[in-house]
DRENFIKE-104807 format. One line per field, with one value per atom (N, C-alpha, C, CB): residue number from 1; residue in three letters; atom name; x, y, z. Coordinates in steps of 0.05 Angstrom, whole numbers, plus 5000, padded with zeros to 4 digits. Glycine has a CB too. Example, Ala and Ser with C-alpha at 12.3 -4.5 7.8 and 13.67 -1.06 7.14 Angstrom:
<pts>
pos = 1,1,1,1,2,2,2,2 .
code = ALA,ALA,ALA,ALA,SER,SER,SER,SER .
site = N,CA,C,CB,N,CA,C,CB .
X = 5264,5246,5264,5226,5257,5273,5258,5282 .
Y = 4886,4910,4934,4911,4955,4979,5001,4988 .
Z = 5156,5156,5156,5181,5142,5143,5157,5114 .
</pts>
This chain:
<pts>
pos = 1,1,1,1,2,2,2,2,3,3,3,3,4,4,4,4,5,5,5,5,6,6,6,6,7,7,7,7,8,8,8,8,9,9,9,9,10,10,10,10,11,11,11,11,12,12,12,12,13,13,13,13,14,14,14,14,15,15,15,15,16,16,16,16,17,17,17,17,18,18,18,18,19,19,19,19,20,20,20,20,21,21,21,21,22,22,22,22,23,23,23,23,24,24,24,24,25,25,25,25,26,26,26,26,27,27,27,27,28,28,28,28,29,29,29,29,30,30,30,30,31,31,31,31,32,32,32,32,33,33,33,33,34,34,34,34,35,35,35,35,36,36,36,36,37,37,37,37,38,38,38,38,39,39,39,39,40,40,40,40,41,41,41,41,42,42,42,42,43,43,43,43,44,44,44,44,45,45,45,45,46,46,46,46,47,47,47,47,48,48,48,48,49,49,49,49,50,50,50,50,51,51,51,51,52,52,52,52,53,53,53,53,54,54,54,54,55,55,55,55,56,56,56,56,57,57,57,57,58,58,58,58,59,59,59,59,60,60,60,60,61,61,61,61,62,62,62,62,63,63,63,63,64,64,64,64,65,65,65,65,66,66,66,66,67,67,67,67,68,68,68,68,69,69,69,69,70,70,70,70,71,71,71,71,72,72,72,72,73,73,73,73,74,74,74,74,75,75,75,75,76,76,76,76,77,77,77,77,78,78,78,78,79,79,79,79,80,80,80,80,81,81,81,81,82,82,82,82,83,83,83,83,84,84,84,84 .
code = MET,MET,MET,MET,LYS,LYS,LYS,LYS,ASN,ASN,ASN,ASN,GLN,GLN,GLN,GLN,PRO,PRO,PRO,PRO,ILE,ILE,ILE,ILE,ALA,ALA,ALA,ALA,CYS,CYS,CYS,CYS,GLU,GLU,GLU,GLU,LEU,LEU,LEU,LEU,HIS,HIS,HIS,HIS,ASP,ASP,ASP,ASP,TYR,TYR,TYR,TYR,ILE,ILE,ILE,ILE,GLU,GLU,GLU,GLU,ILE,ILE,ILE,ILE,ALA,ALA,ALA,ALA,CYS,CYS,CYS,CYS,MET,MET,MET,MET,PHE,PHE,PHE,PHE,GLY,GLY,GLY,GLY,TYR,TYR,TYR,TYR,ARG,ARG,ARG,ARG,VAL,VAL,VAL,VAL,LYS,LYS,LYS,LYS,LEU,LEU,LEU,LEU,MET,MET,MET,MET,LEU,LEU,LEU,LEU,THR,THR,THR,THR,GLU,GLU,GLU,GLU,HIS,HIS,HIS,HIS,ARG,ARG,ARG,ARG,ILE,ILE,ILE,ILE,VAL,VAL,VAL,VAL,GLU,GLU,GLU,GLU,GLY,GLY,GLY,GLY,LYS,LYS,LYS,LYS,ALA,ALA,ALA,ALA,VAL,VAL,VAL,VAL,ASP,ASP,ASP,ASP,ILE,ILE,ILE,ILE,VAL,VAL,VAL,VAL,THR,THR,THR,THR,GLU,GLU,GLU,GLU,GLN,GLN,GLN,GLN,ASP,ASP,ASP,ASP,LYS,LYS,LYS,LYS,ARG,ARG,ARG,ARG,GLU,GLU,GLU,GLU,PHE,PHE,PHE,PHE,LEU,LEU,LEU,LEU,VAL,VAL,VAL,VAL,ILE,ILE,ILE,ILE,ASP,ASP,ASP,ASP,SER,SER,SER,SER,GLY,GLY,GLY,GLY,GLU,GLU,GLU,GLU,ARG,ARG,ARG,ARG,GLN,GLN,GLN,GLN,LYS,LYS,LYS,LYS,VAL,VAL,VAL,VAL,GLU,GLU,GLU,GLU,LEU,LEU,LEU,LEU,SER,SER,SER,SER,LYS,LYS,LYS,LYS,ILE,ILE,ILE,ILE,VAL,VAL,VAL,VAL,GLU,GLU,GLU,GLU,MET,MET,MET,MET,GLU,GLU,GLU,GLU,THR,THR,THR,THR,ARG,ARG,ARG,ARG,THR,THR,THR,THR,PRO,PRO,PRO,PRO,GLY,GLY,GLY,GLY,ALA,ALA,ALA,ALA,LYS,LYS,LYS,LYS,PHE,PHE,PHE,PHE,GLN,GLN,GLN,GLN,SER,SER,SER,SER,ILE,ILE,ILE,ILE,ARG,ARG,ARG,ARG,PHE,PHE,PHE,PHE,LYS,LYS,LYS,LYS .
site = N,CA,C,CB,N,CA,C,CB,N,CA,C,CB,N,CA,C,CB,N,CA,C,CB,N,CA,C,CB,N,CA,C,CB,N,CA,C,CB,N,CA,C,CB,N,CA,C,CB,N,CA,C,CB,N,CA,C,CB,N,CA,C,CB,N,CA,C,CB,N,CA,C,CB,N,CA,C,CB,N,CA,C,CB,N,CA,C,CB,N,CA,C,CB,N,CA,C,CB,N,CA,C,CB,N,CA,C,CB,N,CA,C,CB,N,CA,C,CB,N,CA,C,CB,N,CA,C,CB,N,CA,C,CB,N,CA,C,CB,N,CA,C,CB,N,CA,C,CB,N,CA,C,CB,N,CA,C,CB,N,CA,C,CB,N,CA,C,CB,N,CA,C,CB,N,CA,C,CB,N,CA,C,CB,N,CA,C,CB,N,CA,C,CB,N,CA,C,CB,N,CA,C,CB,N,CA,C,CB,N,CA,C,CB,N,CA,C,CB,N,CA,C,CB,N,CA,C,CB,N,CA,C,CB,N,CA,C,CB,N,CA,C,CB,N,CA,C,CB,N,CA,C,CB,N,CA,C,CB,N,CA,C,CB,N,CA,C,CB,N,CA,C,CB,N,CA,C,CB,N,CA,C,CB,N,CA,C,CB,N,CA,C,CB,N,CA,C,CB,N,CA,C,CB,N,CA,C,CB,N,CA,C,CB,N,CA,C,CB,N,CA,C,CB,N,CA,C,CB,N,CA,C,CB,N,CA,C,CB,N,CA,C,CB,N,CA,C,CB,N,CA,C,CB,N,CA,C,CB,N,CA,C,CB,N,CA,C,CB,N,CA,C,CB,N,CA,C,CB,N,CA,C,CB,N,CA,C,CB,N,CA,C,CB,N,CA,C,CB,N,CA,C,CB,N,CA,C,CB,N,CA,C,CB,N,CA,C,CB .
X = 1300,1312,1327,1292,1352,1369,1361,1399,1360,1353,1376,1348,1370,1389,1387,1386,1407,1405,1406,1428,1395,1396,1423,1373,1431,1456,1456,1461,1480,1483,1472,1513,1478,1469,1438,1480,1425,1396,1385,1385,1399,1392,1393,1410,1412,1415,1390,1440,1379,1355,1331,1347,1329,1308,1312,1306,1337,1343,1337,1373,1343,1336,1306,1348,1291,1262,1251,1249,1262,1253,1262,1265,1286,1297,1280,1326,1271,1256,1226,1265,1218,1189,1175,1176,1189,1177,1153,1198,1134,1112,1122,1085,1119,1130,1109,1154,1115,1099,1119,1085,1113,1130,1117,1137,1132,1124,1139,1129,1124,1136,1137,1121,1153,1158,1132,1177,1113,1089,1068,1077,1076,1059,1039,1044,1048,1032,1043,1032,1026,1035,1027,1022,1046,1041,1049,1058,1031,1037,1034,1018,1050,1048,1073,1042,1076,1099,1120,1090,1145,1167,1173,1192,1173,1175,1202,1152,1209,1232,1240,1226,1264,1274,1277,1301,1266,1269,1281,1242,1297,1310,1298,1341,1289,1277,1300,1255,1293,1312,1326,1298,1312,1323,1339,1301,1344,1361,1346,1385,1321,1306,1300,1279,1303,1299,1272,1322,1259,1233,1232,1210,1218,1211,1184,1212,1182,1156,1143,1159,1119,1104,1078,1097,1072,1047,1028,1053,1006,0986,0959,0985,0959,0935,0939,0910,0952,0961,0989,0941,1005,1032,1034,1051,1050,1055,1085,1038,1094,1122,1124,1135,1143,1149,1177,1143,1181,1208,1224,1207,1248,1265,1271,1290,1276,1283,1260,1293,1236,1212,1207,1188,1222,1218,1231,1228,1215,1225,1232,1205,1215,1219,1206,1207,1218,1208,1207,1225,1183,1179,1171,1156,1182,1175,1151,1198,1133,1109,1111,1084,1134,1138,1150,1155,1138,1150,1177,1131,1197,1223,1241,1221,1233,1248,1276,1234,1295,1323,1326,1341,1306,1305,1276,1320,1272,1245,1237,1241,1254,1248,1274,1233,1273,1297,1288,1310,1302,1297,1315,1303,1304,1318,1326,1302,1311,1317,1316,1297 .
Y = 4463,4476,4501,4483,4504,4526,4551,4520,4574,4599,4608,4621,4615,4625,4655,4612,4670,4700,4708,4713,4731,4741,4755,4761,4759,4772,4801,4771,4810,4837,4859,4842,4856,4877,4878,4873,4855,4855,4867,4826,4861,4872,4902,4861,4913,4942,4955,4948,4941,4952,4953,4935,4933,4933,4956,4906,4960,4982,5009,4981,5012,5037,5041,5037,5020,5022,5031,4995,5020,5028,5057,5009,5064,5090,5112,5092,5108,5128,5123,5129,5102,5096,5091,5119,5076,5070,5052,5056,5056,5037,5015,5051,4991,4968,4947,4956,4931,4907,4884,4909,4865,4842,4817,4837,4803,4777,4756,4773,4738,4719,4691,4718,4674,4647,4630,4632,4634,4618,4631,4615,4647,4660,4679,4639,4691,4711,4739,4706,4758,4786,4803,4798,4819,4837,4865,4828,4884,4912,4930,4922,4950,4970,4986,4955,5001,5018,5002,5044,5003,4990,5006,4987,4994,5008,5002,5001,4976,4969,4940,4972,4933,4905,4897,4903,4873,4863,4835,4862,4828,4802,4788,4804,4764,4749,4733,4730,4722,4708,4685,4698,4673,4650,4660,4632,4687,4700,4704,4683,4696,4702,4732,4686,4743,4771,4776,4784,4797,4804,4833,4797,4839,4866,4872,4869,4894,4903,4920,4918,4913,4927,4938,4908,4963,4975,4979,5003,4964,4966,4971,4940,4988,4993,4979,4982,4957,4943,4933,4920,4930,4921,4891,4932,4881,4853,4848,4840,4825,4818,4798,4807,4803,4786,4776,4800,4750,4739,4745,4708,4757,4765,4742,4778,4719,4696,4686,4673,4697,4689,4708,4688,4731,4751,4742,4778,4741,4734,4760,4717,4780,4805,4828,4804,4851,4875,4897,4883,4909,4931,4955,4925,4979,5003,5016,5023,5027,5040,5070,5029,5079,5107,5122,5110,5143,5158,5169,5181,5168,5179,5161,5205,5136,5118,5113,5091,5106,5102,5076,5102,5058,5034,5027,5010,5010,5003,4975,5007,4956,4927,4912,4916,4896,4879,4850,4889,4832,4803,4792,4789,4776,4764,4735,4766,4722,4693,4689,4674 .
Z = 6587,6564,6574,6542,6567,6575,6560,6571,6574,6562,6543,6583,6519,6500,6498,6472,6507,6504,6475,6520,6469,6442,6438,6436,6413,6406,6416,6375,6423,6435,6416,6441,6390,6372,6370,6344,6373,6373,6400,6370,6421,6447,6446,6470,6432,6429,6416,6412,6396,6383,6403,6359,6420,6440,6460,6455,6468,6486,6474,6494,6448,6434,6434,6405,6427,6427,6454,6419,6476,6502,6509,6524,6503,6509,6496,6500,6471,6457,6458,6428,6472,6475,6449,6488,6431,6405,6408,6387,6390,6387,6369,6375,6377,6362,6356,6376,6336,6329,6331,6301,6348,6351,6339,6381,6322,6313,6329,6282,6342,6360,6349,6386,6361,6351,6349,6368,6367,6366,6349,6395,6328,6308,6321,6293,6343,6357,6350,6388,6350,6345,6370,6319,6379,6401,6392,6427,6398,6391,6415,6368,6416,6438,6441,6464,6462,6467,6483,6482,6472,6487,6511,6468,6535,6560,6574,6579,6576,6592,6586,6623,6595,6594,6623,6578,6630,6657,6655,6672,6676,6678,6702,6679,6699,6721,6735,6711,6758,6774,6759,6799,6741,6725,6701,6716,6700,6679,6652,6674,6650,6626,6624,6624,6600,6596,6581,6580,6588,6577,6569,6597,6547,6539,6550,6507,6565,6575,6554,6603,6546,6525,6538,6501,6532,6542,6519,6557,6520,6499,6513,6481,6532,6548,6575,6534,6575,6599,6593,6608,6614,6610,6609,6632,6590,6588,6582,6566,6590,6586,6563,6611,6545,6522,6524,6494,6526,6528,6503,6533,6507,6484,6466,6494,6476,6459,6442,6477,6446,6430,6407,6448,6406,6385,6359,6394,6338,6311,6296,6295,6298,6284,6300,6255,6299,6311,6291,6336,6287,6269,6286,6248,6279,6293,6279,6294,6295,6285,6290,6298,6301,6308,6284,6333,6274,6252,6260,6244,6241,6246,6264,6258,6268,6285,6273,6290,6290,6281,6265,6304,6266,6250,6244,6265,6224,6216,6223,6186,6216,6220,6226,6196,6246,6253,6256,6280,6242,6244,6265,6216,6283,6305,6299,6330,6282,6276,6246,6290 .
</pts>
């Protein structure tokens, strides 16, 4: 299956979350929820992009799997973004 990149405007929200270190709640396609601090975006050799989340330990979440991202940081520049 070919990797489908997310839309540029959605990518911008992830970059903002990382830049300001927002605490986020991610709802994923497989009905999983991940919460933690947005740290960075990494691209693997096969061109898949991941959001690095720190929730006590760092984990990578594939951007194409994110359905919705909510910020948990007071005063954040956005509250909730739907990806799909």
